[in-house]
VOBA-1610 file (N, C-alpha, C; in pm, whole numbers, padded with zeros to 5 digits, always signed):
BEGIN
Unk+00338+02222+03463Unk+00288+02234+03303Unk+00463+02150+03259Unk+00494+02100+03130Unk+00549+02003+03075Unk+00558+02118+02922Unk+00709+02219+02903Unk+00707+02297+02785Unk+00756+02255+02655Unk+00809+02060+02706Unk+00896+02015+02607Unk+00758+02012+02561Unk+00818+01947+02351Unk+00706+02003+02260Unk+00683+01816+02268Unk+00528+01805+02254Unk+00445+01685+02227Unk+00439+01657+02092Unk+00503+01528+02134Unk+00514+01413+02003Unk+00392+01280+01977Unk+00312+01317+01965Unk+00185+01227+01901Unk+00208+01100+01772Unk+00229+00997+01808Unk+00275+00866+01795Unk+00099+00763+01803Unk+00066+00748+01682Unk-00107+00670+01704Unk-00073+00456+01715Unk+00087+00471+01673Unk+00067+00293+01700Unk+00177+00257+01753Unk+00177+00135+01810Unk+00335+00146+01899Unk+00430+00151+01745Unk+00608+00233+01854Unk+00688+00235+01776Unk+00831+00123+01864Unk+00911+00064+01743Unk+01029-00012+01845Unk+01071+00120+01913Unk+01184+00029+02054Unk+01184+00076+02188Unk+01280+00173+02109Unk+01377+00161+01928Unk+01482+00260+01974Unk+01473+00369+01896Unk+01303+00374+01825Unk+01241+00521+01803Unk+01189+00598+01882Unk+01127+00507+02028Unk+01047+00558+02098Unk+01218+00601+02172Unk+01274+00610+02219Unk+01424+00660+02281Unk+01504+00796+02201Unk+01474+00796+02086Unk+01511+00912+02019Unk+01433+01059+01996Unk+01255+00946+02009Unk+01132+01104+01979Unk+01169+01162+02114Unk+01158+01041+02267Unk+01164+01106+02400Unk+01291+01203+02414Unk+01413+01169+02315Unk+01511+01311+02284Unk+01503+01418+02333Unk+01369+01430+02240Unk+01287+01598+02205Unk+01195+01606+02194Unk+01083+01550+02294Unk+00986+01610+02307Unk+00918+01456+02398Unk+00819+01500+02467Unk+00749+01466+02501Unk+00658+01392+02418Unk+00631+01212+02449Unk+00550+01091+02336Unk+00447+01100+02429Unk+00323+01087+02368Unk+00216+00996+02358Unk+00210+00887+02263Unk+00223+00741+02308Unk+00233+00702+02243Unk+00129+00578+02270Unk+00026+00526+02121Unk-00077+00448+02152Unk-00008+00299+02201Unk+00002+00257+02297Unk+00056+00112+02291Unk-00012-00004+02295Unk-00172+00021+02232Unk-00252-00132+02191Unk-00215-00173+02088Unk-00271-00272+02088Unk-00277-00363+01950Unk-00352-00286+01868Unk-00454-00177+01858Unk-00552-00166+01701Unk-00576+00015+01788Unk-00610+00083+01640Unk-00573+00176+01606Unk-00672+00290+01731Unk-00635+00438+01755Unk-00746+00515+01789Unk-00821+00494+01739Unk-00978+00527+01781Unk-01119+00587+01633Unk-01013+00746+01624Unk-01059+00779+01514Unk-01055+00940+01500Unk-01093+01018+01585Unk-01152+01019+01653Unk-01152+01114+01803Unk-01103+01130+01884Unk-01010+00964+01930Unk-00920+01000+01983Unk-00778+01070+01924Unk-00797+01036+01827Unk-00656+01092+01762Unk-00653+01266+01766Unk-00787+01328+01752Unk-00787+01442+01747Unk-00786+01558+01901Unk-00849+01423+01967Unk-00833+01487+02095Unk-00733+01464+02157Unk-00574+01405+02161Unk-00504+01407+02173Unk-00415+01469+02115Unk-00420+01512+02022Unk-00385+01618+01839Unk-00334+01744+01965Unk-00477+01793+01991Unk-00465+01910+02068Unk-00406+02024+02123Unk-00295+01947+02183Unk-00183+01984+02248Unk+00008+01878+02159Unk-00009+01884+02084Unk+00090+01789+01974Unk+00153+01885+01905Unk+00279+01913+01910Unk+00379+01982+01825Unk+00335+01867+01669Unk+00365+01690+01692Unk+00440+01613+01576Unk+00335+01489+01618Unk+00292+01489+01517Unk+00264+01341+01479Unk+00300+01257+01401Unk+00293+01103+01429Unk+00384+01056+01391Unk+00251+00917+01348Unk+00244+00920+01171Unk+00113+00861+01113Unk+00090+00773+01054Unk+00014+00700+01057Unk+00037+00558+00974Unk-00078+00583+00892Unk-00112+00386+00809Unk-00219+00397+00755Unk-00327+00412+00833Unk-00371+00413+00944Unk-00515+00365+00930Unk-00541+00554+00959Unk-00459+00602+00969Unk-00510+00761+01013Unk-00543+00801+00918Unk-00644+00928+00941Unk-00669+01002+00857Unk-00621+01167+00926Unk-00563+01309+00811Unk-00594+01406+00830Unk-00629+01475+00792Unk-00712+01543+00757Unk-00787+01682+00725Unk-00799+01790+00800Unk-00899+01868+00743Unk-00900+01984+00800Unk-01010+01969+00940Unk-01078+01873+00990Unk-01137+01859+01130Unk-01007+01804+01228Unk-00915+01760+01161Unk-00735+01713+01246Unk-00689+01870+01289Unk-00642+01924+01157Unk-00571+02045+01155Unk-00650+02178+01311Unk-00751+02184+01255Unk-00823+02326+01321Unk-00840+02266+01458Unk-00817+02136+01530Unk-00794+02081+01634Unk-00667+02121+01754Unk-00591+02068+01601Unk-00480+02090+01675Unk-00361+02257+01648Unk-00381+02348+01701Unk-00312+02473+01660Unk-00151+02489+01664Unk-00124+02356+01743Unk+00039+02447+01791Unk+00120+02265+01691Unk+00094+02217+01622Unk+00130+02145+01528Unk+00222+02169+01368Unk+00299+02112+01424Unk+00438+02171+01290Unk+00475+02048+01203Unk+00425+01953+01232Unk+00458+01812+01124Unk+00357+01730+01148Unk+00379+01649+01038Unk+00317+01536+01018Unk+00336+01467+00956Unk+00479+01321+00982Unk+00516+01266+00929Unk+00481+01105+00952Unk+00408+01118+00770Unk+00327+00933+00796Unk+00532+00867+00762Unk+00431+00702+00857Unk+00548+00627+00831Unk+00509+00481+00735Unk+00522+00624+00621Unk+00409+00484+00503Unk+00483+00631+00333Unk+00408+00485+00248Unk+00453+00640+00096Unk+00348+00672+00075Unk+00234+00596+00043Unk+00103+00609+00017Unk+00039+00691+00126Unk+00001+00800+00063Unk-00047+00930+00152Unk-00165+00968+00113Unk-00285+00872-00015Unk-00358+00929+00012Unk-00459+00978+00135Unk-00483+00924+00269Unk-00538+00948+00380Unk-00528+01090+00451Unk-00407+01132+00371Unk-00339+01280+00447Unk-00370+01367+00360Unk-00453+01480+00402Unk-00487+01569+00330Unk-00412+01694+00267Unk-00317+01693+00169Unk-00141+01751+00151Unk-00222+01920+00188Unk-00280+01960+00090Unk-00299+02141+00080Unk-00420+02131+00185Unk-00462+02092+00281Unk-00519+02104+00461Unk-00407+02157+00495Unk-00330+02048+00525Unk-00165+02059+00578Unk-00112+02201+00472Unk-00113+02193+00388Unk+00029+02357+00368Unk-00077+02449+00430Unk-00196+02521+00397Unk-00267+02579+00451Unk-00268+02626+00564Unk-00279+02495+00647Unk-00274+02505+00788Unk-00129+02550+00836Unk-00037+02561+00768Unk+00152+02545+00801Unk+00190+02441+00843Unk+00184+02285+00842Unk+00196+02205+00893Unk+00231+02151+00785Unk+00388+02111+00809Unk+00481+01997+00713Unk+00418+01887+00684Unk+00378+01812+00598Unk+00342+01654+00594Unk+00479+01623+00500Unk+00552+01509+00587Unk+00651+01369+00511Unk+00572+01260+00553Unk+00657+01216+00415Unk+00615+01088+00398Unk+00742+01015+00386Unk+00781+00838+00430Unk+00887+00791+00387Unk+00910+00743+00213Unk+00970+00761+00148Unk+00924+00772-00009Unk+00959+00590-00057Unk+01077+00535-00006Unk+01116+00457-00108Unk+01126+00347-00008Unk+01145+00297+00124Unk+01230+00222+00246Unk+01060+00127+00268Unk+00949+00104+00147Unk+00927-00021+00132Unk+00874-00070-00038Unk+00926-00030-00116Unk+00977-00037-00246Unk+00956-00269-00277Unk+01118-00256-00159Unk+01216-00365-00244Unk+01067-00472-00114Unk+01052-00518-00018Unk+01002-00570+00071Unk+00865-00619-00056Unk+00775-00475-00025Unk+00633-00450-00124Unk+00663-00540-00260Unk+00782-00492-00321Unk+00767-00630-00458Unk+00778-00722-00491Unk+00903-00785-00353Unk+00863-00937-00298Unk+00758-00962-00319Unk+00629-00978-00204Unk+00511-00993-00199Unk+00458-00975-00319Unk+00442-00903-00382Unk+00408-00884-00513Unk+00433-01028-00616Unk+00541-01055-00616Unk+00574-01152-00701Unk+00569-01281-00675Unk+00579-01318-00474Unk+00503-01427-00419Unk+00353-01437-00432Unk+00272-01341-00448Unk+00170-01364-00411Unk+00128-01451-00584Unk+00164-01372-00713Unk+00167-01410-00823Unk+00212-01553-00848Unk+00294-01568-00752Unk+00371-01724-00721Unk+00260-01754-00677Unk+00216-01770-00548Unk+00120-01857-00455Unk+00000-01865-00530Unk-00023-01807-00582Unk-00176-01786-00710Unk-00155-01945-00822Unk-00060-01843-00879Unk-00046-01927-01002Unk-00065-02101-00958Unk+00047-02150-00871Unk+00030-02260-00857Unk+00001-02282-00717Unk-00164-02306-00710Unk-00194-02331-00636Unk-00159-02337-00489Unk-00090-02286-00439Unk-00061-02292-00301Unk-00149-02316-00186Unk-00162-02209-00193Unk-00314-02198-00098Unk-00350-02380-00060Unk-00421-02412-00195Unk-00520-02519-00218Unk-00423-02661-00195Unk-00293-02669-00188Unk-00188-02735-00191Unk-00135-02769-00072Unk-00146-02655-00024Unk-00110-02646+00181Unk-00238-02718+00217Unk-00392-02680+00170Unk-00490-02736+00311Unk-00486-02846+00231Unk-00458-02919+00130Unk-00455-03052+00050Unk-00396-03178+00206Unk-00235-03067+00185Unk-00132-03157+00240Unk-00177-03144+00434Unk-00171-03059+00507Unk-00245-03056+00624Unk-00398-03146+00658Unk-00473-03169+00533Unk-00649-03229+00598Unk-00589-03415+00562Unk-00453-03415+00556Unk-00403-03620+00559Unk-00456-03679+00474Unk-00536-03674+00420Unk-00539-03661+00258Unk-00420-03699+00170Unk-00327-03684+00245Unk-00207-03676+00097Unk-00139-03807+00115Unk-00071-03853+00020Unk-00031-04035+00015Unk+00112-03998-00061Unk+00126-03837-00135Unk+00268-03922-00197Unk+00184-03812-00386Unk+00229-03805-00395Unk+00228-03747-00580Unk+00141-03852-00655Unk+00054-03683-00676Unk-00048-03730-00732Unk-00050-03620-00854Unk-00107-03611-00928Unk-00203-03484-01130Unk-00265-03419-01042Unk-00205-03320-00939Unk-00265-03242-00882Unk-00253-03125-00890Unk-00331-03059-00831Unk-00328-02861-00835Unk-00194-02824-01014Unk-00227-02851-01135Unk-00160-02797-01200Unk-00234-02655-01167Unk-00071-02578-01285Unk-00058-02479-01280Unk-00068-02399-01373Unk+00015-02231-01372Unk+00086-02155-01459Unk+00196-02133-01394Unk+00314-02071-01440Unk+00425-01996-01371Unk+00430-01884-01420Unk+00539-01830-01395Unk+00581-01718-01501Unk+00688-01692-01632Unk+00782-01770-01592Unk+00872-01794-01667Unk+00803-01845-01829Unk+00820-01766-01908Unk+00759-01796-02050Unk+00621-01704-02059Unk+00599-01695-01943Unk+00501-01548-01941Unk+00466-01449-02024Unk+00333-01345-01993Unk+00348-01254-02024Unk+00268-01150-01913Unk+00381-01090-01885Unk+00340-01001-01738Unk+00322-00838-01785Unk+00233-00775-01727Unk+00164-00660-01724Unk+00202-00594-01605Unk+00235-00473-01573Unk+00262-00357-01450Unk+00190-00210-01458Unk+00104-00186-01405Unk+00038-00148-01404Unk+00097-00015-01302Unk+00189+00120-01375Unk+00210+00184-01233Unk+00366+00177-01222Unk+00446+00233-01270Unk+00609+00217-01316Unk+00639+00297-01293Unk+00634+00334-01070Unk+00713+00397-00969Unk+00800+00331-00943Unk+00842+00400-00783Unk+00954+00291-00734Unk+00870+00146-00735Unk+00766+00138-00664Unk+00747-00045-00652Unk+00693-00107-00761Unk+00647+00001-00877Unk+00671-00120-00984Unk+00756-00177-01039Unk+00867-00043-01115Unk+00974-00026-01164Unk+01019-00194-01076Unk+01029-00177-00913Unk+01105-00316-00824Unk+01086-00414-00872Unk+00928-00411-00852Unk+00845-00552-00928Unk+00923-00551-01131Unk+00921-00518-01164Unk+00996-00533-01314Unk+01115-00593-01326Unk+01222-00599-01209Unk+01376-00645-01197Unk+01305-00741-01159Unk+01223-00801-01065Unk+01236-00922-01017Unk+01161-01008-01135Unk+01064-01000-01202Unk+00997-01040-01342Unk+01145-01077-01337Unk+01201-00968-01426Unk+01331-01011-01531Unk+01378-01146-01489Unk+01403-01153-01399Unk+01473-01302-01366Unk+01403-01432-01336Unk+01282-01405-01392Unk+01189-01490-01415Unk+01186-01579-01563Unk+01229-01520-01644Unk+01188-01549-01807Unk+01131-01541-01865Unk+01017-01370-01794Unk+00940-01411-01858Unk+00873-01392-02041Unk+00788-01392-02173Unk+00853-01375-02265Unk+00847-01252-02265Unk+00738-01174-02225Unk+00724-01050-02214Unk+00665-00962-02104Unk+00750-00825-02106Unk+00734-00783-01966Unk+00657-00650-01993Unk+00476-00610-02057Unk+00463-00456-02055Unk+00437-00421-01929Unk+00477-00261-01965Unk+00406-00133-01840Unk+00270-00028-01936Unk+00229-00022-01781Unk+00119+00090-01794Unk+00167+00185-01763Unk+00199+00281-01785Unk+00183+00399-01754Unk+00202+00544-01823Unk+00188+00661-01745Unk+00149+00798-01892Unk+00322+00845-01865Unk+00411+00744-01809Unk+00545+00891-01800Unk+00606+00768-01809Unk+00810+00771-01784Unk+00828+00688-01885Unk+00878+00582-01819Unk+00901+00450-01888Unk+00913+00302-01869Unk+01079+00242-01924Unk+01039+00186-01848Unk+01212+00136-01818Unk+01244+00062-01996Unk+01393+00022-02020Unk+01395+00019-02113Unk+01384-00124-02147Unk+01360-00232-02025Unk+01317-00401-02079Unk+01186-00377-02058Unk+01045-00275-02009Unk+00947-00278-02080Unk+00897-00229-02199Unk+00748-00337-02213Unk+00745-00273-02359Unk+00621-00138-02282Unk+00577-00033-02381Unk+00473+00087-02307Unk+00352-00035-02323Unk+00278+00036-02352Unk+00080-00078-02389Unk+00036+00053-02269Unk-00122+00026-02390Unk-00203+00094-02274Unk-00266-00052-02194Unk-00375+00042-02114Unk-00444-00072-02030Unk-00556-00192-02137Unk-00634-00151-02199Unk-00673-00242-02292Unk-00562-00355-02338Unk-00402-00334-02413Unk-00405-00373-02441Unk-00306-00495-02331Unk-00269-00475-02228Unk-00219-00533-02144Unk-00311-00667-02131Unk-00452-00584-02071Unk-00579-00678-02069Unk-00584-00754-02108Unk-00579-00773-02237Unk-00546-00811-02360Unk-00428-00939-02368Unk-00378-00882-02296Unk-00251-00992-02333Unk-00159-01033-02201Unk-00182-01007-02111Unk-00122-01065-02071Unk-00140-01141-01950Unk-00028-01285-01909Unk-00123-01406-01850Unk-00108-01352-01629Unk-00034-01245-01663Unk+00021-01176-01490Unk-00055-01048-01520Unk-00144-00978-01467Unk-00135-00798-01468Unk-00116-00765-01316Unk-00024-00700-01280Unk+00045-00650-01133Unk-00041-00522-01165Unk-00057-00470-01045Unk-00182-00335-01044Unk-00092-00279-00893Unk+00022-00227-00954Unk+00079-00114-00872Unk+00068+00048-00858Unk+00000+00104-00924Unk-00078+00261-00913Unk-00080+00305-00785Unk-00083+00425-00755Unk-00075+00441-00619Unk-00311+00528-00661Unk-00398+00548-00543Unk-00486+00584-00537Unk-00511+00787-00572Unk-00512+00793-00634Unk-00610+00923-00692Unk-00737+00936-00749Unk-00749+01021-00766Unk-00889+01059-00833Unk-00967+00925-00962Unk-00825+01011-01030Unk-00824+00923-01195Unk-00779+00831-01212Unk-00749+00690-01059Unk-00678+00587-01063Unk-00807+00481-00971Unk-00886+00580-00940Unk-01025+00507-00904Unk-01064+00439-00927Unk-01128+00235-00941Unk-01148+00168-01024Unk-01109+00159-01193Unk-00965+00194-01161Unk-00901+00203-01270Unk-00904+00100-01390Unk-00875-00017-01294Unk-00912-00189-01373Unk-01039-00201-01275Unk-01121-00267-01386Unk-01255-00316-01356Unk-01353-00393-01435Unk-01455-00366-01517Unk-01569-00422-01567Unk-01448-00447-01726Unk-01455-00302-01730Unk-01397-00343-01914Unk-01245-00364-01941Unk-01159-00415-01835Unk-01068-00482-01873Unk-01070-00631-01878Unk-01126-00642-01772Unk-01183-00820-01731Unk-01294-00792-01842Unk-01356-00769-01908Unk-01443-00847-02050Unk-01310-00873-02144Unk-01210-00830-02112Unk-01134-00879-02255Unk-00970-00897-02190Unk-01007-00934-02065Unk-00872-01003-02066Unk-00847-01101-02010Unk-00750-01178-02097Unk-00644-01311-02170Unk-00709-01396-02048Unk-00760-01580-02156Unk-00825-01659-02080Unk-00723-01701-01954Unk-00768-01709-01829Unk-00703-01777-01723Unk-00584-01654-01654Unk-00599-01559-01692Unk-00551-01409-01647Unk-00565-01396-01498Unk-00443-01387-01414Unk-00374-01364-01260Unk-00333-01196-01195Unk-00467-01170-01180Unk-00464-01027-01128Unk-00385-00977-01003Unk-00304-00884-00946Unk-00245-00894-00823Unk-00227-00773-00783Unk-00304-00728-00703Unk-00297-00547-00670Unk-00229-00553-00551Unk-00130-00482-00581Unk-00043-00475-00390Unk-00011-00308-00411Unk-00163-00216-00517Unk-00115-00081-00496Unk-00201-00034-00392Unk-00361-00021-00419Unk-00438+00041-00321Unk-00566-00022-00388Unk-00609-00042-00281Unk-00773-00119-00299Unk-00868-00071-00353Unk-00859+00053-00407Unk-01016+00087-00512Unk-00908+00108-00583Unk-00821+00075-00673Unk-00779+00112-00735Unk-00811-00001-00869Unk-00855-00118-00781Unk-00931-00184-00837Unk-01029-00228-00786Unk-01163-00251-00891Unk-01340-00234-00860Unk-01318-00415-00805Unk-01319-00425-00660Unk-01326-00580-00590Unk-01464-00630-00662Unk-01602-00491-00692Unk-01703-00611-00764Unk-01684-00643-00838Unk-01618-00635-00953Unk-01622-00622-01117Unk-01520-00780-01072Unk-01396-00775-00977Unk-01290-00882-00924Unk-01373-00990-00906Unk-01509-00975-00842Unk-01622-01116-00842Unk-01602-01134-00971Unk-01779-01062-00999Unk-01810-01054-01151Unk-01749-01131-01244Unk-01617-01114-01271Unk-01516-01126-01367Unk-01474-01276-01274Unk-01454-01388-01190Unk-01399-01452-01121Unk-01556-01579-01119Unk-01644-01491-01089Unk-01772-01612-01121Unk-01803-01650-01215Unk-01767-01551-01343Unk-01786-01570-01504Unk-01687-01642-01551Unk-01536-01666-01469Unk-01506-01743-01560Unk-01371-01679-01622Unk-01444-01497-01654Unk-01348-01359-01723Unk-01159-01401-01684Unk-01135-01461-01525Unk-01013-01411-01493Unk-00990-01545-01412Unk-00884-01543-01401Unk-00807-01682-01339Unk-00760-01704-01221Unk-00757-01552-01191Unk-00795-01574-01018Unk-00709-01441-00949Unk-00730-01389-00827Unk-00739-01255-00805Unk-00658-01238-00671Unk-00563-01185-00679Unk-00436-01150-00546Unk-00457-01092-00544Unk-00444-01030-00323Unk-00434-00852-00315Unk-00388-00854-00157Unk-00321-00767-00181Unk-00257-00743-00026Unk-00327-00551+00052Unk-00408-00547-00091Unk-00475-00398-00035Unk-00595-00432-00118Unk-00722-00321-00049Unk-00842-00354-00007Unk-00914-00258-00016Unk-00996-00191-00058Unk-01119-00088-00081Unk-01198-00077+00067Unk-01163-00110+00184Unk-01235-00069+00251Unk-01144-00018+00350Unk-00984-00037+00303Unk-00904+00026+00460Unk-00923+00188+00400Unk-00981+00279+00255Unk-00936+00367+00212Unk-01022+00451+00246Unk-00942+00541+00406Unk-01061+00597+00463Unk-01109+00688+00395Unk-01083+00782+00315Unk-01056+00864+00218Unk-01193+00903+00165Unk-01262+00772+00147Unk-01344+00771+00048Unk-01466+00724+00163Unk-01549+00857+00175Unk-01678+00798+00215Unk-01722+00712+00183Unk-01796+00688+00063Unk-01835+00548-00008Unk-01808+00422-00071Unk-01641+00454+00057Unk-01567+00302+00037Unk-01672+00209+00095Unk-01649+00045+00052Unk-01685-00034+00113Unk-01594-00080+00274Unk-01728-00076+00381Unk-01686-00087+00521Unk-01608-00216+00566Unk-01632-00333+00472Unk-01537-00445+00429Unk-01499-00556+00400Unk-01427-00634+00343Unk-01404-00717+00268Unk-01536-00785+00168Unk-01591-00752+00069Unk-01752-00855+00038Unk-01696-01011+00058Unk-01782-01086+00192Unk-01802-01213+00197Unk-01798-01297+00086Unk-01880-01251-00031Unk-01844-01362-00122Unk-01669-01332-00216Unk-01564-01233-00195Unk-01527-01261-00255Unk-01366-01259-00186Unk-01416-01351-00045Unk-01396-01402+00073Unk-01355-01529-00015Unk-01532-01616-00020Unk-01453-01743-00059Unk-01511-01751-00152Unk-01406-01664-00247Unk-01371-01779-00413Unk-01211-01836-00333Unk-01273-02006-00443Unk-01123-02051-00431Unk-01001-01988-00493Unk-01032-01888-00613Unk-00924-01842-00685Unk-00842-01712-00715Unk-00842-01732-00528Unk-00807-01600-00469Unk-00690-01625-00361Unk-00622-01558-00342Unk-00495-01487-00217Unk-00481-01398-00177Unk-00519-01371-00037Unk-00526-01273+00054Unk-00419-01254+00124Unk-00370-01141+00196Unk-00255-01059+00244Unk-00320-00987+00337Unk-00262-00870+00493Unk-00334-00824+00525Unk-00258-00668+00582Unk-00248-00644+00400Unk-00168-00515+00407Unk-00012-00546+00486Unk+00007-00700+00440Unk+00184-00662+00486Unk+00320-00667+00421Unk+00247-00533+00256Unk+00367-00539+00232Unk+00516-00486+00248Unk+00523-00400+00354Unk+00640-00341+00420Unk+00615-00466+00600Unk+00592-00534+00573Unk+00550-00604+00705Unk+00653-00710+00690Unk+00845-00676+00691Unk+00922-00724+00731Unk+01040-00630+00835Unk+01054-00685+00964Unk+01096-00653+01105Unk+01189-00517+01050Unk+01295-00534+01014Unk+01384-00421+00958Unk+01335-00289+00910Unk+01294-00366+00775Unk+01193-00228+00722Unk+01105-00158+00773Unk+01050-00209+00863Unk+00965-00157+00971Unk+01062-00038+01062Unk+01121-00132+01081Unk+01218-00011+01219Unk+01249+00054+01113Unk+01351+00086+00988Unk+01414+00208+00933Unk+01298+00251+00866Unk+01169+00261+00863Unk+01059+00379+00814Unk+01019+00401+01001Unk+01017+00347+01076Unk+00996+00464+01226Unk+01121+00572+01167Unk+01261+00521+01228Unk+01342+00630+01197Unk+01358+00685+01149Unk+01313+00693+00990Unk+01272+00784+00925Unk+01191+00865+00924Unk+01042+00867+00901Unk+00938+00959+01007Unk+00964+01029+01150Unk+01097+00929+01255Unk+01196+01016+01321Unk+01212+01087+01277Unk+01309+01146+01176Unk+01429+01183+01135Unk+01367+01286+01072Unk+01185+01315+01040Unk+01132+01398+00990Unk+01045+01524+01108Unk+01082+01414+01204Unk+00993+01463+01350Unk+01116+01552+01359Unk+01264+01548+01396Unk+01297+01538+01465Unk+01393+01690+01400Unk+01353+01692+01331Unk+01457+01812+01200Unk+01348+01916+01246Unk+01241+01908+01228Unk+01126+02027+01228Unk+01092+02058+01351Unk+01154+01995+01501Unk+01125+02012+01637Unk+01303+02117+01643Unk+01418+02088+01589Unk+01516+02163+01579Unk+01600+02284+01462Unk+01394+02322+01365Unk+01418+02407+01352Unk+01485+02363+01187Unk+01494+02290+01171Unk+01529+02285+00976Unk+01421+02211+00886Unk+01404+02237+00801Unk+01290+02183+00738Unk+01312+02019+00665Unk+01231+01942+00718Unk+01191+01763+00731Unk+01274+01797+00603Unk+01354+01667+00591Unk+01403+01597+00404Unk+01279+01504+00319Unk+01159+01481+00354Unk+01082+01414+00307Unk+00942+01446+00309Unk+00978+01553+00295Unk+00843+01708+00300Unk+00796+01690+00140Unk+00679+01661+00107Unk+00573+01658+00006Unk+00504+01797+00014Unk+00538+01905+00106Unk+00471+02022+00054Unk+00564+02146+00127Unk+00579+02323+00105Unk+00574+02346+00144Unk+00469+02483+00265Unk+00488+02407+00358Unk+00386+02527+00430Unk+00406+02664+00430Unk+00321+02732+00406Unk+00228+02874+00417Unk+00315+02912+00485Unk+00317+02947+00629Unk+00405+02983+00704Unk+00532+02974+00742Unk+00572+02896+00625Unk+00751+02850+00649Unk+00836+02863+00518Unk+00753+02912+00450Unk+00801+02936+00286Unk+00859+03081+00252Unk+00953+03124+00170Unk+01058+03165+00124Unk+00972+03273+00056
//
């Protein structure tokens, strides 16, 4: 039996990253297009020294108890709400993330979704493809970012990157909702004020116990007429049922999202699917969690996660650790 470290990778990764990791251990990688079920990940984790984890994974006490040799879980992602930090720490397992590589492409997508929603790109594309287009007509009048009031809820790396991009579109005002410091070009306001004044409401907040359904009925009931909401943070930060109610009642002008509540696997009471009724609303735009789906960015994310694994296998602290395991603490 091989005595080399076992490195479990739950999604297919780039060949260059595979070669790097294989030089440091025996690779056990999911080569299929679909995620392994949790039971399969747990089974394979039994011999693992390191795991490279992805959005579809959940690391909790059940997995950690089944993985006695585990030294690190290196998340190939930024938002780690599916990974139990305390449980990893108590089990003596490093937990690392990729803190910043997802920022720029996610912010780009947020602005792209806003423009797509505001300018009726989805409906316009369908009209052209229908064969009914015969040249310019007075169709699909929408709104634009120039001269608008835009608000960003959550001013971490991604929120601030959205602000930077909005600054180039000539917005009349940019509002910020965050308990911490806001950039100088942003007006700090409450969530209630942002809901009342914003033409575009960008949600970039992480999912925590205090941010679940942070944006919901209370905000939509006082939303500025025609307000467009764009969610690229986490699905459950926005109450999707409240979105549907607001769209049907005409209190929102539209909703765009790259993230959905059904993805928030650590929430036992999450919906298992996106509401078909929400999907049927015309004034919506949805993308399948592609915020970081830029090829060179995804490879860089995988390389960064590999850096953390290799560091631990070489006896060093992982550079992007978010915990200090008890058994290695000074």
